[in-house]
C-alpha positions in Angstrom: -0.2 -0.1 0.1 3.0 2.4 -1.1 2.2 5.7 -2.7 3.9 6.3 -6.8 5.1 9.6 -7.7 5.9 9.4 -11.7 6.8 5.5 -11.2 9.1 6.3 -8.2 8.6 4.1 -5.1 7.4 6.4 -2.4 9.4 5.6 0.9 8.1 6.2 4.5 8.8 8.4 6.7 9.1 9.7 10.5 9.9 13.3 11.0 10.2 14.7 14.3 8.4 18.0 14.9 9.8 19.5 18.1 12.6 19.6 21.1 16.1 19.5 20.7 15.7 16.8 17.3 13.8 18.8 15.4 14.0 18.5 11.4 15.4 15.3 11.8 14.1 12.1 9.6 13.6 8.4 10.2 14.2 7.2 6.8 12.5 3.5 6.7 14.3 2.0 3.8 11.7 -1.0 4.0 8.1 0.3 3.6 6.1 -1.5 6.4 3.6 -4.0 4.7 0.7 -3.3 6.8 -0.7 -0.7 8.9 -4.0 -0.1 10.8 -5.8 2.5 11.9 -7.9 2.7 15.5 -10.6 4.6 16.6 -13.2 4.7 19.8 -15.1 6.6 22.0 -16.7 5.9 25.3 -20.0 5.4 27.2 -21.2 5.8 30.6 -24.2 4.3 31.6 -26.5 6.3 33.5 -29.3 4.8 35.6 -32.6 5.8 36.3 -33.4 5.7 40.0 -36.0 3.4 41.1 -36.9 2.1 37.3 -33.9 -0.2 36.4 -33.6 1.6 33.3 -30.7 3.3 32.2 -29.6 4.9 29.1 -26.2 5.6 27.8 -24.6 8.4 27.7 -21.7 9.8 25.0 -18.4 10.9 27.6 -16.1 11.6 25.1 -14.0 10.3 22.4 -10.7 8.9 22.2 -7.5 9.9 19.9 -6.9 8.5 16.8 -4.2 5.7 16.3 -1.6 4.5 14.0 -0.1 0.9 14.5 2.8 -0.9 12.2 5.8 -2.9 11.8 9.2 -1.9 10.6 11.9 -3.6 9.5 15.9 -2.6 9.6 18.2 -4.3 8.3 21.8 -3.5 7.5 22.9 -6.7 5.7 22.7 -4.8 2.3 24.6 -2.1 2.4 27.8 -4.4 2.0 29.4 -2.9 -1.1 31.5 -6.7 -1.1 34.3 -5.0 -1.8 36.5 -5.3 1.3 35.2 -9.3 2.4 36.1 -8.3 5.9 33.7 -5.7 6.0 31.2 -6.2 8.6 27.6 -5.1 8.5 26.9 -1.6 10.9 25.0 -2.3 14.2 21.1 -1.5 13.3 20.7 -0.2 16.5 23.7 2.9 15.6 22.2 3.4 12.1 18.4 2.9 12.9 16.5 1.8 15.9 17.8 3.9 18.0 16.6 7.2 16.5 13.3 5.2 17.3 13.9 5.5 21.3 14.3 9.4 20.6 10.5 9.3 20.1 9.6 8.2 23.6 12.3 9.7 25.7 11.3 12.9 27.5 12.9 16.0 25.4 15.1 18.7 27.8 13.3 21.5 26.5 9.8 19.8 25.8 9.6 18.3 29.7 8.4 15.3 27.1 8.8 13.1 23.9 8.7 15.0 20.9 5.6 15.1 18.4 6.4 13.6 15.1 4.6 12.5 11.2 4.4 9.4 10.1 4.4 10.4 6.1 4.2 8.0 3.3 3.6 9.5 -0.1 0.4 10.4 -0.6 -1.6 7.6 1.4 -1.0 8.6 4.8 0.2 11.8 6.6 -0.4 11.3 10.4 0.8 13.9 13.4 1.3 12.1 16.9 3.6 11.0 19.7 4.4 7.5 20.1 3.1 5.6 22.7 4.3 2.3 22.8 7.3 0.7 20.3 8.8 -3.3 21.0 12.0 -3.8 19.0 13.0 -7.4 18.1 16.2 -8.3 17.2 16.6 -11.3 14.5 19.5 -11.7 13.1 23.3 -10.9 14.6 27.0 -10.6 13.7 29.5 -13.7 15.8 30.1 -10.7 17.8 26.0 -10.9 19.4 25.8 -7.1 17.2 22.2 -6.9 15.7 21.9 -6.0 12.4 18.5 -6.9 11.3 15.4 -5.5 13.4 11.8 -6.0 13.9 10.3 -2.6 15.5 5.7 -2.7 16.4 5.1 0.7 16.5 1.9 2.3 18.2 1.6 6.2 17.4 -1.7 8.2 19.1 -3.3 11.2 17.0 -2.1 14.2 18.3 -3.8 17.6 18.3 -3.3 21.3 19.8 -6.4 22.7 22.3 -6.6 25.4 19.2 -7.6 22.7 17.4 -10.2 21.5 19.9 -11.4 25.4 19.7 -11.6 25.8 16.2 -13.0 22.3 15.0 -15.1 21.0 18.4 -18.2 23.4 19.0 -20.5 21.3 21.2 -24.1 22.0 20.5 -27.6 22.0 22.1 -31.4 23.3 20.7 -31.0 26.5 20.2 -35.0 27.1 21.1 -36.2 26.8 24.9 -38.0 22.7 25.0 -40.3 21.8 27.5 -40.2 18.0 29.0 -42.7 16.3 30.7 -41.3 14.5 33.4 -42.1 11.0 33.9 -41.5 8.3 36.7 -38.0 7.9 37.9 -36.6 10.9 35.3 -33.9 12.8 37.5 -32.2 16.0 36.0 -29.0 14.6 35.8 -31.0 11.8 32.6 -32.9 14.5 31.5 -29.9 16.7 30.8 -27.6 13.5 29.5 -30.5 13.0 26.8 -31.1 16.7 26.0 -27.8 18.1 26.0 -25.6 15.1 26.3 -23.8 15.7 29.5 -25.1 15.0 32.4 -23.4 18.2 33.8 -25.8 20.0 32.9 -28.5 19.9 35.3 -28.2 22.8 37.2 -29.2 24.6 33.8 -32.5 23.1 33.9 -32.7 23.6 37.6 -32.0 27.2 37.6 -34.7 27.9 34.7 -37.2 25.8 36.4 -37.0 27.0 40.2 -36.0 23.5 41.5 -35.2 23.9 44.8 -33.9 19.8 45.3 -33.0 18.8 42.0 -33.6 14.4 43.3 -37.7 15.6 43.9 -39.1 15.8 40.7 -43.0 14.8 40.1 -44.4 12.9 37.3 -46.4 15.0 35.2 -44.5 18.3 35.9 -43.3 20.2 32.8 -39.8 21.0 33.0 -38.3 24.5 30.4 -34.9 23.2 28.4 -33.1 26.1 27.7 -30.4 26.8 24.8 -27.1 26.5 26.5 
C-alpha cells in the first residue's frame, strides 16, 4: 500500500517536529507491509432511580491510533569490496532513533511530536505511545544487524484545534419536558444536552430547589446552552 509519483516508489518517513531533534528524519528503507488505524469512543451508563432503566451517555472520544511494524536491516549496505567488512549495528544506524521518540526531551519536558508520512497515502501527526524492538540477525560478536520494530502512534492535536473544530451544540430554542416516573435532572440533561453536568441549567431555569425531587407530570423548560 505504497504511494507512487512518476513511477518512483515513495519511502515512508518519520519526521520529528519539535524539541532538540526537530527536523531530524527517520527513513524507512523498507515500507511497512500493512498498517492499522484505530478509533474508539467512551460511553457511560446512567441509571434511572427506582425504574431499573438506564441510558447510554456519550462521554468523550479517544485519539485515533496508527499501528505498524517496521523492518530494518544493514546487511544489504555491504558493497562486497572488502571481504572483512561487516554490517553496521542496526541499533546505531536505525533503531536508536526510535528511542528518541519515546524519551523525554529536555526542552519539551515530554517526548517529541512526530509525523508519519508515506507519499500521498498517509500523513499522521502523533506521539509514539509504544515501541517494541525485536532483533533477529546478529554478527558473530552479538551485534544485531536486523530488527523489526512494532510501533503505535497516538494522534496529536493542539488545544487550538479543539477550540476551532469541536463546538458542542445544543437546541437553539427552549424546549419543554414532561417529567416521567424515575426521571432525574441528570438524566434529562444527559439526553437533551449530551452532558449530565448541565442539570443545574435546568434547575435554575425552573427554580428547582431540590433536584432529587421531581414529580411525574411536571413540565420543565429546557433552555438552550
